[in-house]
BANUKOL-241386 format. One record per residue (C-alpha): residue number from 0; x, y, z. Coordinates in steps of 0.2 Angstrom, whole numbers. Example, Ala and Ser with C-alpha at 12.3 -4.5 7.8 and 13.67 -1.06 7.14 Angstrom:
% residues 2
<node><pos>0</pos><u>62</u><v>-22</v><w>39</w></node>
<node><pos>1</pos><u>68</u><v>-5</v><w>36</w></node>
% end
This chain:
% residues 109
<node><pos>0</pos><u>319</u><v>-340</v><w>365</w></node>
<node><pos>1</pos><u>330</u><v>-334</v><w>379</w></node>
<node><pos>2</pos><u>332</u><v>-315</v><w>384</w></node>
<node><pos>3</pos><u>349</u><v>-315</v><w>376</w></node>
<node><pos>4</pos><u>343</u><v>-320</v><w>359</w></node>
<node><pos>5</pos><u>329</u><v>-308</v><w>360</w></node>
<node><pos>6</pos><u>340</u><v>-293</v><w>364</w></node>
<node><pos>7</pos><u>353</u><v>-299</v><w>351</w></node>
<node><pos>8</pos><u>339</u><v>-299</v><w>338</w></node>
<node><pos>9</pos><u>333</u><v>-282</v><w>343</w></node>
<node><pos>10</pos><u>350</u><v>-275</v><w>342</w></node>
<node><pos>11</pos><u>353</u><v>-283</v><w>324</w></node>
<node><pos>12</pos><u>336</u><v>-275</v><w>319</w></node>
<node><pos>13</pos><u>341</u><v>-258</v><w>325</w></node>
<node><pos>14</pos><u>357</u><v>-259</v><w>316</w></node>
<node><pos>15</pos><u>349</u><v>-265</v><w>300</w></node>
<node><pos>16</pos><u>336</u><v>-251</v><w>301</w></node>
<node><pos>17</pos><u>350</u><v>-238</v><w>303</w></node>
<node><pos>18</pos><u>359</u><v>-246</v><w>288</w></node>
<node><pos>19</pos><u>343</u><v>-245</v><w>277</w></node>
<node><pos>20</pos><u>341</u><v>-227</v><w>281</w></node>
<node><pos>21</pos><u>359</u><v>-223</v><w>276</w></node>
<node><pos>22</pos><u>357</u><v>-233</v><w>260</w></node>
<node><pos>23</pos><u>341</u><v>-223</v><w>255</w></node>
<node><pos>24</pos><u>349</u><v>-207</v><w>260</w></node>
<node><pos>25</pos><u>364</u><v>-210</v><w>249</w></node>
<node><pos>26</pos><u>353</u><v>-216</v><w>235</w></node>
<node><pos>27</pos><u>343</u><v>-200</v><w>235</w></node>
<node><pos>28</pos><u>359</u><v>-189</v><w>236</w></node>
<node><pos>29</pos><u>367</u><v>-198</v><w>222</w></node>
<node><pos>30</pos><u>352</u><v>-200</v><w>210</w></node>
<node><pos>31</pos><u>356</u><v>-185</v><w>199</w></node>
<node><pos>32</pos><u>373</u><v>-191</v><w>195</w></node>
<node><pos>33</pos><u>371</u><v>-210</v><w>195</w></node>
<node><pos>34</pos><u>353</u><v>-216</v><w>194</w></node>
<node><pos>35</pos><u>359</u><v>-234</v><w>192</w></node>
<node><pos>36</pos><u>369</u><v>-234</v><w>208</w></node>
<node><pos>37</pos><u>354</u><v>-227</v><w>217</w></node>
<node><pos>38</pos><u>343</u><v>-241</v><w>211</w></node>
<node><pos>39</pos><u>356</u><v>-253</v><w>217</w></node>
<node><pos>40</pos><u>357</u><v>-245</v><w>234</w></node>
<node><pos>41</pos><u>338</u><v>-246</v><w>235</w></node>
<node><pos>42</pos><u>338</u><v>-264</v><w>231</w></node>
<node><pos>43</pos><u>351</u><v>-267</v><w>244</w></node>
<node><pos>44</pos><u>340</u><v>-258</v><w>257</w></node>
<node><pos>45</pos><u>325</u><v>-269</v><w>252</w></node>
<node><pos>46</pos><u>335</u><v>-285</v><w>254</w></node>
<node><pos>47</pos><u>341</u><v>-279</v><w>272</w></node>
<node><pos>48</pos><u>322</u><v>-275</v><w>276</w></node>
<node><pos>49</pos><u>317</u><v>-292</v><w>271</w></node>
<node><pos>50</pos><u>331</u><v>-302</v><w>279</w></node>
<node><pos>51</pos><u>328</u><v>-294</v><w>296</w></node>
<node><pos>52</pos><u>309</u><v>-293</v><w>294</w></node>
<node><pos>53</pos><u>309</u><v>-274</v><w>296</w></node>
<node><pos>54</pos><u>294</u><v>-263</v><w>295</w></node>
<node><pos>55</pos><u>300</u><v>-247</v><w>287</w></node>
<node><pos>56</pos><u>293</u><v>-230</v><w>292</w></node>
<node><pos>57</pos><u>282</u><v>-221</v><w>279</w></node>
<node><pos>58</pos><u>295</u><v>-209</v><w>273</w></node>
<node><pos>59</pos><u>307</u><v>-223</v><w>269</w></node>
<node><pos>60</pos><u>294</u><v>-235</v><w>262</w></node>
<node><pos>61</pos><u>288</u><v>-222</v><w>249</w></node>
<node><pos>62</pos><u>305</u><v>-221</v><w>241</w></node>
<node><pos>63</pos><u>306</u><v>-239</v><w>235</w></node>
<node><pos>64</pos><u>296</u><v>-248</v><w>222</w></node>
<node><pos>65</pos><u>288</u><v>-264</v><w>230</w></node>
<node><pos>66</pos><u>288</u><v>-274</v><w>214</w></node>
<node><pos>67</pos><u>305</u><v>-269</v><w>205</w></node>
<node><pos>68</pos><u>314</u><v>-262</v><w>220</w></node>
<node><pos>69</pos><u>319</u><v>-246</v><w>211</w></node>
<node><pos>70</pos><u>323</u><v>-230</v><w>219</w></node>
<node><pos>71</pos><u>308</u><v>-218</v><w>217</w></node>
<node><pos>72</pos><u>312</u><v>-200</v><w>213</w></node>
<node><pos>73</pos><u>296</u><v>-190</v><w>209</w></node>
<node><pos>74</pos><u>296</u><v>-184</v><w>191</w></node>
<node><pos>75</pos><u>311</u><v>-195</v><w>186</w></node>
<node><pos>76</pos><u>307</u><v>-213</v><w>191</w></node>
<node><pos>77</pos><u>289</u><v>-211</v><w>197</w></node>
<node><pos>78</pos><u>273</u><v>-201</v><w>194</w></node>
<node><pos>79</pos><u>263</u><v>-194</v><w>208</w></node>
<node><pos>80</pos><u>245</u><v>-190</v><w>206</w></node>
<node><pos>81</pos><u>231</u><v>-185</v><w>217</w></node>
<node><pos>82</pos><u>214</u><v>-193</v><w>215</w></node>
<node><pos>83</pos><u>199</u><v>-185</v><w>222</w></node>
<node><pos>84</pos><u>187</u><v>-199</v><w>220</w></node>
<node><pos>85</pos><u>180</u><v>-208</v><w>234</w></node>
<node><pos>86</pos><u>190</u><v>-211</v><w>245</w></node>
<node><pos>87</pos><u>203</u><v>-198</v><w>240</w></node>
<node><pos>88</pos><u>220</u><v>-205</v><w>238</w></node>
<node><pos>89</pos><u>238</u><v>-201</v><w>231</w></node>
<node><pos>90</pos><u>243</u><v>-213</v><w>217</w></node>
<node><pos>91</pos><u>262</u><v>-216</v><w>215</w></node>
<node><pos>92</pos><u>266</u><v>-225</v><w>198</w></node>
<node><pos>93</pos><u>283</u><v>-233</v><w>195</w></node>
<node><pos>94</pos><u>289</u><v>-228</v><w>178</w></node>
<node><pos>95</pos><u>300</u><v>-243</v><w>177</w></node>
<node><pos>96</pos><u>288</u><v>-257</v><w>180</w></node>
<node><pos>97</pos><u>271</u><v>-249</v><w>181</w></node>
<node><pos>98</pos><u>267</u><v>-253</v><w>199</w></node>
<node><pos>99</pos><u>254</u><v>-242</v><w>207</w></node>
<node><pos>100</pos><u>254</u><v>-238</v><w>226</w></node>
<node><pos>101</pos><u>239</u><v>-229</v><w>233</w></node>
<node><pos>102</pos><u>240</u><v>-219</v><w>249</w></node>
<node><pos>103</pos><u>223</u><v>-213</v><w>256</w></node>
<node><pos>104</pos><u>222</u><v>-195</v><w>263</w></node>
<node><pos>105</pos><u>208</u><v>-185</v><w>271</w></node>
<node><pos>106</pos><u>201</u><v>-171</v><w>260</w></node>
<node><pos>107</pos><u>199</u><v>-154</v><w>268</w></node>
<node><pos>108</pos><u>183</u><v>-146</v><w>269</w></node>
% end
C-alpha cells in the first residue's frame, strides 16, 4: 500500500467516525419523540462502523446493542444493573433481544 492510500483511508475513517457520532447524538435527541427513527439511526451507525472497521469509543459503544443494533436508552430499551459478585460488573440488558453486556469496574473500599 502506498502512502496516498493509507492517508486516504485514514481520512475516510475519521469522517466515518464523525458521522457515527452525529448519528448516535441525533438518535439520543430524537428518542423521546420517535424511538423507531432512533433505532434506525443506531443501525446506520453500526453499518458505518463495520464498513470502515472502526473501533468506537466506550461512550458510543455502550449506546448500541451489539446483537440487534437497537439504540439503548436506560430504562426504556435497556436495563442497567450493578453486580457486586466477583469480579464486580455492570450488566446492561437489551429489552429488545435480551443481549447482556457486562462491563467490569473496580469496587471502592
